[in-house]
C-alpha positions as CSV (number, residue, x, y, z in Angstrom):
1,M,3.7,-2.8,-0.4
2,Q,6.9,-4.7,-0.7
3,N,9.3,-5.4,2.2
4,S,12.4,-3.2,2.7
5,T,14.3,-5.8,4.9
6,R,15.3,-8.4,2.4
7,A,15.3,-12.1,2.8
8,S,18.6,-14.0,2.6
9,S,19.7,-14.1,-1.2
10,S,20.8,-17.8,-0.5
11,I,17.2,-18.9,-0.7
12,A,16.6,-20.6,-3.9
13,L,13.7,-20.1,-6.1
14,P,11.3,-23.2,-6.6
15,T,12.2,-25.2,-9.6
16,S,8.8,-27.2,-9.7
17,P,5.3,-25.8,-10.1
18,I,3.8,-24.3,-6.9
19,D,0.4,-23.7,-5.7
20,L,0.7,-20.1,-5.1
21,A,3.2,-17.4,-5.8
22,I,2.7,-13.8,-3.9
23,V,4.5,-10.9,-5.4
24,G,5.3,-8.3,-2.6
25,G,6.3,-8.9,1.0
26,G,4.4,-6.1,2.8
27,A,1.3,-6.5,5.1
28,A,-0.8,-7.9,2.2
29,G,1.6,-10.3,0.8
30,L,2.7,-11.7,4.0
31,S,-0.7,-12.0,5.5
32,A,-1.7,-13.8,2.3
33,A,1.4,-16.2,2.8
34,L,0.7,-16.8,6.3
35,V,-2.9,-18.1,5.4
36,A,-1.8,-19.9,2.5
37,G,1.2,-21.6,4.1
38,S,-1.0,-22.8,7.3
39,A,-3.2,-24.3,4.9
40,R,-0.3,-26.3,3.5
41,L,-0.4,-24.8,0.0
42,S,3.2,-24.5,-1.6
43,T,3.8,-20.8,-1.4
44,V,6.6,-18.4,-2.2
45,V,6.7,-14.5,-1.6
46,L,8.8,-12.7,-4.2
47,D,9.8,-9.2,-2.7
48,A,11.3,-6.3,-4.4
49,G,12.2,-4.5,-1.1
50,L,10.0,-1.2,-1.6
51,P,7.3,-0.9,1.0
52,R,5.2,2.3,0.7
53,N,5.5,2.9,4.4
54,R,9.2,2.4,4.7
55,F,9.6,6.2,5.5
56,A,7.4,5.8,8.7
57,H,8.3,5.0,12.2
58,R,5.3,3.8,13.7
59,L,2.0,2.0,13.0
60,S,-1.2,3.5,14.2
61,S,-4.5,1.6,15.1
62,Y,-3.2,-1.7,14.3
63,L,-4.7,-4.1,16.7
64,G,-1.9,-5.8,18.8
65,A,0.7,-3.7,17.0
66,D,-0.2,0.0,17.8
67,G,2.9,2.1,17.7
68,V,5.2,-0.6,16.5
69,D,7.8,0.4,13.7
70,P,6.5,-1.0,10.2
71,A,9.7,-2.7,9.9
72,E,9.5,-4.8,13.0
73,L,5.8,-6.0,11.9
74,L,7.2,-7.1,8.6
75,A,9.9,-8.9,10.5
76,R,7.5,-10.5,12.8
77,G,5.5,-11.7,9.8
78,R,8.6,-13.4,8.2
79,R,9.4,-15.2,11.4
80,E,6.0,-16.4,11.4
81,L,6.1,-17.8,7.9
82,E,9.3,-19.9,8.9
83,T,6.8,-22.2,10.9
84,Y,5.1,-23.0,7.7
85,G,8.0,-23.3,5.4
86,V,7.1,-20.2,3.3
87,P,10.1,-18.2,2.1
88,V,10.4,-14.7,1.2
89,I,12.8,-14.2,-1.6
90,P,14.5,-10.9,-2.5
91,A,13.4,-10.8,-6.3
92,T,11.8,-8.1,-8.5
93,V,9.2,-9.7,-10.8
94,V,9.1,-8.0,-14.1
95,S,6.5,-10.1,-15.8
96,I,3.3,-12.4,-15.3
97,T,2.1,-14.5,-18.0
98,G,0.0,-17.5,-18.6
99,E,-3.3,-18.6,-17.0
100,M,-4.7,-20.4,-13.9
101,G,-2.7,-23.5,-13.2
102,A,0.3,-22.2,-15.3
103,F,1.0,-18.8,-14.4
104,M,4.9,-17.9,-15.1
105,L,6.7,-15.2,-13.1
106,T,9.9,-13.8,-14.5
107,T,12.2,-11.9,-12.3
108,E,14.7,-9.1,-13.3
109,A,17.4,-11.6,-13.0
110,G,15.8,-13.9,-15.7
111,D,14.7,-16.5,-13.3
112,T,11.2,-18.0,-13.3
113,V,8.6,-19.4,-11.1
114,Q,5.5,-21.5,-12.2
115,A,2.4,-21.2,-9.9
116,A,-1.1,-22.3,-10.3
117,R,-2.5,-18.9,-8.7
118,V,-0.8,-15.5,-8.2
119,I,-1.6,-12.8,-5.7
120,V,-0.2,-9.4,-6.8
121,A,0.4,-7.4,-3.4
122,T,2.7,-4.7,-4.8
123,G,1.1,-1.7,-3.2
124,L,1.4,2.0,-4.5
125,T,3.9,4.6,-5.0
126,D,3.6,8.1,-3.4
127,R,4.5,10.9,-6.0
128,L,5.3,14.0,-4.0
129,A,4.9,17.6,-5.0
130,D,8.0,19.2,-6.2
131,I,8.5,21.5,-3.1
132,P,12.1,21.5,-2.0
133,G,12.5,19.7,1.4
134,L,9.1,17.9,1.2
135,A,10.6,14.6,0.1
136,E,13.5,14.9,2.6
137,L,11.0,15.2,5.5
138,W,8.4,12.8,4.3
139,G,7.5,10.2,6.9
140,S,9.2,12.2,9.7
141,K,7.7,15.6,10.0
142,V,5.7,15.7,6.8
143,F,2.7,13.2,6.8
144,H,-0.3,12.3,4.6
145,C,-2.8,10.5,6.3
146,P,-4.7,11.9,9.4
147,F,-5.8,8.4,10.4
148,C,-2.3,7.2,10.3
149,H,-0.7,10.0,12.2
150,G,-3.7,11.9,13.9
151,W,-2.6,10.8,17.3
152,E,1.0,11.8,16.6
153,V,-0.1,15.4,15.9
154,R,-2.7,15.7,18.4
155,D,-3.1,19.3,20.1
156,Q,-0.2,20.5,18.0
157,T,0.1,23.0,15.1
158,V,0.1,21.7,11.5
159,V,0.6,23.5,8.2
160,S,-1.5,21.6,5.4
161,I,-0.3,22.5,2.0
162,A,-2.7,21.8,-0.9
163,T,-0.8,19.5,-3.3
164,V,-3.6,17.6,-4.9
165,P,-7.3,18.3,-5.6
166,G,-9.5,17.6,-2.6
167,A,-6.8,18.5,-0.4
168,T,-9.1,20.2,2.0
169,H,-10.6,16.8,3.0
170,A,-7.6,16.2,5.5
171,A,-7.6,19.7,6.7
172,I,-11.2,19.3,7.7
173,L,-10.5,16.1,9.6
174,L,-7.4,17.1,11.6
175,P,-9.1,19.2,14.2
176,Q,-10.7,16.2,15.5
177,W,-7.4,15.4,17.1
178,G,-7.1,18.8,18.4
179,A,-4.8,20.1,15.7
180,Q,-4.3,23.8,15.1
181,V,-4.3,23.9,11.2
182,T,-3.1,26.4,8.9
183,Y,-4.2,25.6,5.3
184,V,-2.0,26.8,2.4
185,T,-4.0,26.9,-0.9
186,N,-0.6,26.6,-3.0
187,G,-2.3,27.7,-6.2
188,F,-5.7,25.7,-5.8
189,E,-8.8,27.5,-5.8
190,L,-11.2,27.2,-3.0
191,S,-14.9,27.3,-3.5
192,G,-17.1,29.5,-1.0
193,D,-18.5,26.2,0.5
194,E,-14.9,24.8,1.1
195,R,-13.8,28.1,2.6
196,A,-17.0,28.1,4.9
197,T,-16.3,24.5,5.8
198,L,-12.7,25.0,6.7
199,T,-13.5,28.2,8.8
200,S,-16.1,26.3,10.6
201,R,-13.4,23.8,11.8
202,G,-11.2,26.6,13.0
203,V,-8.9,26.3,10.1
204,T,-6.7,29.2,9.2
205,I,-6.6,29.9,5.3
206,V,-3.5,31.2,3.7
207,D,-3.9,32.0,-0.1
208,D,-0.2,31.6,-1.2
209,R,2.1,29.0,-2.7
210,A,4.6,27.0,-0.5
211,T,8.3,27.2,-2.0
212,R,10.1,25.2,0.8
213,V,9.7,22.8,3.7
214,E,12.6,22.4,6.3
215,Q,12.9,21.2,9.8
216,I,13.7,23.8,12.4
217,G,14.8,22.1,15.7
218,D,11.9,19.7,16.6
219,G,9.4,21.7,14.3
220,T,9.0,22.6,10.8
221,R,8.8,25.9,8.6
222,V,7.1,26.3,5.4
223,T,8.3,29.3,3.4
224,L,5.6,31.0,1.2
225,E,6.0,32.6,-2.1
226,N,5.8,36.1,-0.5
227,G,8.6,35.4,1.7
228,E,6.8,34.7,5.0
229,P,7.5,31.7,7.0
230,L,4.9,29.5,8.6
231,D,6.4,27.7,11.6
232,S,4.7,24.7,13.2
233,D,5.0,21.2,14.6
234,W,4.2,19.4,11.6
235,V,3.4,19.5,7.9
236,H,0.8,17.8,6.1
237,A,0.8,17.1,2.4
238,A,-1.1,14.6,0.4
239,S,0.7,12.7,-2.4
240,A,-0.4,11.8,-6.0
241,V,-0.8,8.0,-5.7
242,E,0.2,5.6,-8.6
243,P,-0.8,1.9,-8.0
244,N,2.1,-0.6,-8.7
245,D,-0.2,-2.7,-11.0
246,H,2.0,-3.0,-14.1
247,L,2.3,-6.6,-13.6
248,V,-1.3,-7.1,-14.5
249,H,-1.7,-4.7,-17.3
250,Q,-0.9,-7.3,-20.0
251,F,-4.1,-9.3,-19.0
252,G,-6.3,-6.3,-20.2
253,L,-8.2,-6.2,-16.8
254,E,-10.9,-3.7,-16.3
255,T,-9.9,-0.4,-14.2
256,A,-12.2,2.2,-12.6
257,A,-11.2,5.6,-11.5
258,N,-11.1,6.1,-7.6
259,P,-13.4,9.0,-7.1
260,M,-11.3,10.8,-4.6
261,V,-8.1,11.1,-6.6
262,G,-9.3,10.3,-10.2
263,V,-6.6,7.5,-10.5
264,D,-7.4,4.3,-12.1
265,F,-7.3,1.0,-10.2
266,V,-7.8,-2.4,-11.3
267,V,-11.4,-3.7,-10.5
268,V,-11.4,-6.7,-8.1
269,D,-14.2,-8.4,-6.1
270,G,-14.2,-8.6,-2.3
271,D,-11.7,-11.4,-2.3
272,G,-9.3,-9.4,-4.7
273,A,-10.1,-11.6,-7.5
274,T,-9.6,-10.2,-11.1
275,S,-11.7,-11.1,-14.1
276,V,-8.8,-13.4,-15.0
277,P,-9.1,-16.7,-12.9
278,G,-6.5,-17.3,-10.3
279,L,-5.1,-13.9,-10.5
280,F,-5.7,-11.7,-7.4
281,V,-4.6,-8.1,-6.6
282,A,-4.6,-7.2,-2.9
283,G,-3.9,-4.1,-0.6
284,N,-2.9,-0.8,-2.0
285,A,-2.4,-2.1,-5.4
286,S,-6.1,-2.3,-5.9
287,D,-7.5,0.0,-3.1
288,M,-5.7,3.3,-2.0
289,G,-7.6,3.5,1.1
290,S,-6.1,0.4,2.5
291,Q,-4.1,1.3,5.7
292,V,-1.9,-1.4,6.9
293,I,-4.3,-3.5,8.8
294,L,-6.7,-3.3,5.9
295,A,-4.1,-4.3,3.5
296,A,-3.4,-7.4,5.8
297,A,-7.0,-8.3,5.8
298,A,-7.1,-8.0,1.9
299,G,-4.2,-10.5,1.6
300,Y,-6.0,-12.8,4.2
301,R,-9.2,-12.9,2.1
302,S,-7.2,-13.3,-1.3
303,A,-5.5,-16.3,0.3
304,M,-8.7,-18.0,1.6
305,A,-10.1,-17.5,-1.9
306,A,-6.9,-19.0,-3.5
307,I,-7.2,-21.9,-1.1
308,R,-10.8,-22.6,-1.9
309,G,-10.0,-22.5,-5.6
310,K,-7.1,-25.0,-5.1
311,I,-9.5,-27.4,-3.2
312,M,-12.2,-27.2,-5.8
313,S,-9.8,-27.9,-8.7
314,D,-8.5,-31.0,-6.5
315,V,-12.2,-32.1,-6.3
316,A,-12.7,-31.7,-9.9
317,A,-9.6,-33.6,-10.9
318,G,-10.7,-36.2,-8.3
319,L,-14.1,-36.7,-9.7
320,A,-12.8,-36.8,-13.2
321,Q,-10.4,-39.6,-12.2
322,A,-13.0,-41.4,-10.5
323,T,-15.7,-41.3,-13.3
324,P,-15.8,-44.4,-15.5
325,A,-15.0,-43.8,-19.0
326,T,-17.9,-44.2,-21.4
């Protein structure tokens, strides 16, 4: 996910080849930059300014930063990078070409950066259902992740609107936080087992479509197709996710469908390494289930792998130089 608070445009892009370029200034990208910078790799972060969680106002279950505004976490990260001389430059990368040792990143402005290795940490985009009012309240009174927002909605009323296949998952989870949940099927058919499971969790099922979402005072109202209003404290609605991985498409990387949403994500190993040496994809761009703290961890792992790779390249070059010619 890419950072919404832009770095100063006066920071110049590097003109000489660098060790590592990171695309995306969210948790994954900044975490990777912190690790790489502290290992003395010449590193730059190129950030388009569109983090996925720019609509949210607090982090949940992030050790040491629980309840902190996501924008503040990123601001802290950028300040920490200053210690290691890693710049965060506002720039939209439009293409990545080349190979390990000589990747070329081109920005929307036509500028280029050459890097030995690249970490793509561009997050994903939430595509919202076309229900009037849903987008306007996204991140304030409409939420999508029980693990991210469960504590906020504890012991309150929630209308959960089915907007994607498998939407019952969140409605089943939410009662763990004491939420009183009403589930609107919104045109999605429920199996007998799904109905039984929802009922066993105390969820009220409404077989109708949602036609509008609005804020009423401190609460919300979902208007049904039959005209009936459903008032509650909160609205839950999942998004259709789209990984922001277009920069790596030209490399012909293997993808695999996420079984929960059926969307293809780039296949990476435990370090975020792709099948192209020196090219990594970290965070939500390769894993839709990465909450902020997991995205930061993914960036950390990718940076460690990039550092190890750089060291081994240096070792190989040193050995080649030391070996007498035959």
